[in-house]
VMD Tcl script that draws the C-alpha trace (Angstrom):
set ca {
  {-23.56 -2.00 -5.96}
  {-23.71 -3.50 -2.45}
  {-21.43 -6.34 -3.52}
  {-18.94 -3.79 -4.91}
  {-18.58 -2.30 -1.45}
  {-18.26 -5.59 0.44}
  {-14.52 -5.84 -0.24}
  {-13.81 -2.37 1.20}
  {-12.67 -2.68 4.83}
  {-13.78 0.83 5.80}
  {-17.42 0.05 5.00}
  {-17.72 -2.77 7.55}
  {-20.49 -2.32 10.18}
  {-21.60 1.10 8.93}
  {-25.28 2.16 8.90}
  {-27.54 0.73 6.22}
  {-28.50 4.26 5.18}
  {-24.79 5.07 4.71}
  {-24.45 2.06 2.40}
  {-27.45 3.28 0.38}
  {-25.92 6.78 0.13}
  {-22.52 5.32 -0.84}
  {-24.16 3.25 -3.58}
  {-25.47 6.50 -5.07}
  {-22.13 8.33 -5.11}
  {-19.48 5.64 -5.72}
  {-18.45 5.13 -9.33}
  {-16.29 2.33 -10.74}
  {-13.02 3.32 -12.38}
  {-10.62 0.96 -14.15}
  {-6.92 1.85 -14.15}
  {-4.15 0.17 -16.13}
  {-0.77 -0.86 -14.72}
  {1.50 2.20 -14.27}
  {-1.41 4.61 -14.84}
  {-1.03 7.70 -12.65}
  {-4.06 8.54 -10.53}
  {-2.62 11.78 -9.16}
  {0.75 13.42 -8.54}
  {2.20 14.94 -5.39}
  {0.88 18.49 -4.88}
  {-2.18 17.85 -7.10}
  {-5.45 19.13 -5.65}
  {-7.41 15.90 -5.15}
  {-11.12 16.38 -4.55}
  {-11.99 12.68 -4.78}
  {-11.66 9.72 -2.44}
  {-10.52 6.39 -3.91}
  {-10.96 2.80 -2.69}
  {-9.39 -0.36 -4.16}
  {-11.98 -2.91 -5.24}
  {-9.49 -5.15 -7.11}
  {-5.75 -4.97 -7.70}
  {-2.91 -3.05 -6.04}
  {-1.96 0.64 -5.97}
  {1.42 2.17 -5.11}
  {2.08 5.49 -3.39}
  {5.43 7.18 -4.00}
  {7.39 10.40 -3.62}
  {10.06 11.84 -5.92}
  {13.23 13.08 -4.18}
  {15.45 16.03 -5.14}
  {17.47 13.83 -7.50}
  {14.32 12.82 -9.38}
  {14.38 9.25 -7.99}
  {11.15 7.75 -6.79}
  {10.77 6.30 -3.29}
  {7.88 3.86 -3.00}
  {6.06 4.42 0.28}
  {3.40 1.70 0.20}
  {1.82 -0.83 -2.08}
  {-1.82 -0.90 -1.02}
  {-3.87 -4.10 -1.50}
  {-7.55 -4.40 -2.38}
  {-10.04 -3.27 0.25}
  {-7.95 -0.22 1.21}
  {-8.63 3.49 0.92}
  {-5.95 5.17 -1.22}
  {-5.90 8.82 -0.16}
  {-6.91 11.00 2.77}
  {-10.30 12.65 2.98}
  {-9.49 16.35 2.98}
  {-11.75 18.37 5.23}
  {-10.10 21.55 3.97}
  {-10.76 21.76 0.22}
  {-7.53 23.64 -0.51}
  {-5.22 20.80 0.44}
  {-2.90 19.17 -2.09}
  {-1.79 15.55 -2.05}
  {1.39 14.72 -0.11}
  {2.20 11.77 -2.40}
  {1.89 10.54 -5.98}
  {-0.19 7.49 -6.79}
  {-0.04 4.95 -9.61}
  {-1.55 1.55 -10.39}
  {0.91 -1.22 -9.47}
  {-1.15 -3.57 -11.67}
  {-4.43 -3.38 -13.60}
  {-6.93 -2.40 -10.92}
  {-10.57 -1.53 -10.30}
  {-11.30 1.43 -8.02}
  {-14.36 2.99 -6.48}
  {-14.29 6.79 -6.44}
  {-16.51 9.61 -5.22}
  {-16.20 13.29 -4.39}
  {-14.67 14.12 -1.00}
  {-17.51 16.54 -0.30}
  {-20.18 13.85 -0.77}
  {-18.19 11.36 1.29}
  {-17.77 13.83 4.17}
  {-21.55 14.31 4.32}
  {-22.00 10.57 4.88}
  {-19.20 10.58 7.51}
  {-21.02 13.37 9.37}
  {-24.03 11.12 9.90}
  {-22.21 7.87 10.68}
  {-19.69 7.74 13.51}
  {-18.73 4.12 12.72}
  {-17.61 5.17 9.24}
  {-15.67 8.11 10.72}
  {-14.10 5.78 13.30}
  {-13.11 3.33 10.52}
  {-11.41 6.20 8.65}
  {-9.56 7.29 11.82}
  {-8.41 3.69 12.42}
  {-7.21 3.46 8.83}
  {-5.20 6.70 9.17}
  {-3.79 5.50 12.50}
  {-2.57 2.28 10.82}
  {-0.99 4.26 7.98}
  {0.78 6.49 10.53}
  {2.04 3.44 12.44}
  {3.47 2.00 9.24}
  {5.13 5.32 8.41}
  {6.69 5.51 11.90}
  {7.96 1.94 11.50}
  {9.44 2.79 8.09}
  {11.10 5.86 9.57}
  {12.61 3.79 12.37}
  {13.80 1.17 9.87}
  {15.37 3.82 7.61}
  {17.60 5.16 10.40}
  {20.97 3.40 10.76}
  {19.83 -0.14 9.98}
  {21.85 -2.34 7.62}
  {20.31 -2.65 4.16}
  {19.98 -6.46 4.36}
  {17.89 -6.01 7.53}
  {15.77 -3.31 5.91}
  {15.20 -5.66 3.00}
  {14.32 -8.55 5.35}
  {11.76 -6.31 7.12}
  {10.26 -5.14 3.81}
  {9.97 -8.67 2.37}
  {8.44 -9.93 5.61}
  {5.83 -7.17 5.37}
  {5.14 -7.99 1.71}
  {4.80 -11.65 2.65}
  {2.19 -10.78 5.24}
  {0.21 -8.63 2.81}
  {0.55 -10.56 -0.45}
  {1.87 -13.97 0.65}
  {0.55 -17.35 -0.49}
  {1.58 -20.22 1.77}
  {3.57 -22.90 -0.10}
  {4.59 -25.03 2.88}
  {8.09 -24.12 4.03}
  {8.11 -21.09 1.71}
  {5.72 -18.17 1.18}
  {5.22 -16.90 -2.38}
  {4.99 -13.10 -2.59}
  {2.09 -12.70 -5.00}
  {3.17 -9.35 -6.47}
  {5.35 -8.62 -9.47}
  {8.39 -7.28 -7.58}
  {11.55 -6.52 -9.54}
  {14.92 -5.73 -7.93}
  {14.60 -2.16 -9.27}
  {11.15 -1.75 -7.74}
  {12.27 -3.01 -4.31}
  {15.27 -0.65 -4.52}
  {12.78 2.20 -5.12}
  {10.79 1.04 -2.09}
  {13.89 1.15 0.12}
  {15.35 4.27 -1.47}
  {18.67 2.67 -2.42}
  {20.62 1.87 -5.58}
  {19.88 -1.31 -7.51}
  {23.43 -2.63 -6.94}
  {23.12 -2.16 -3.15}
  {19.80 -3.97 -3.19}
  {21.23 -6.85 -5.27}
  {24.03 -7.35 -2.71}
  {21.55 -7.42 0.18}
  {19.29 -9.81 -1.72}
  {22.29 -12.14 -2.25}
  {22.98 -12.11 1.53}
  {19.37 -13.20 2.22}
  {19.54 -15.84 -0.52}
  {22.83 -17.19 0.91}
  {21.11 -17.38 4.32}
  {18.36 -19.45 2.60}
  {15.69 -16.90 3.59}
  {14.76 -15.87 0.04}
  {14.72 -17.72 -3.27}
  {13.80 -16.53 -6.74}
  {12.48 -19.09 -9.22}
  {11.00 -18.25 -12.65}
  {10.93 -14.54 -11.68}
  {8.78 -15.41 -8.62}
  {10.00 -14.55 -5.13}
  {9.65 -16.96 -2.21}
  {10.50 -16.13 1.40}
  {10.69 -17.84 4.78}
  {8.50 -15.40 6.63}
  {9.18 -16.08 10.32}
  {12.91 -16.61 9.72}
  {13.06 -13.22 7.94}
  {11.37 -11.64 10.95}
  {13.96 -13.19 13.31}
  {16.79 -12.11 11.00}
  {15.54 -8.52 10.99}
  {15.16 -8.43 14.79}
  {18.54 -10.06 15.52}
  {21.35 -7.77 16.65}
}
mol new
graphics top color blue
foreach p $ca { graphics top sphere $p radius 0.5 }
foreach p [lrange $ca 0 end-1] q [lrange $ca 1 end] { graphics top cylinder $p $q radius 0.2 }
display resetview
């Protein structure tokens, strides 16, 4: 099981005895693309980690449209560890692609955290990073043109899932126009117009349903006034 845990960022540099305890409690779970792990307001008494694949977190607004919050890559923890057992999830979660997870009960995981400050610190760092990303998203969602929001989102996706192809970076995730529109909380038509602007600027190209971006140029475009 040790090798199963090697890909999980939060388990770096923790005590050997914590690793042994984690081996006892972590179970492998396979999820298929679009399979729902839990919905918003569900009571979730498990903690999930991504061993392989990608997982998306989303919320449904009043109109019943989904807003994608994050696509999490392998090595990440999916949900919060609830110290209070009566807490419900703030988001819904589904498999973005066929994925392999590690899961265990929150209660068991908390016991290991109690005896290992490095693990606790790793969890706090992870939550801090998630908060930072949420603050950035919030800033980007306030009065910024949609083409700039899109540039910022594609730059981020390029950093997380990019494969360097020389001048271009391939985003190694199956992103449709509809899905990106859900991520940015806008209509598909609005997104298509913004995508055309970035394509006309030669910052994005789509070939054989694969999306390529010029990463640094997108970053400059987003930051320009």
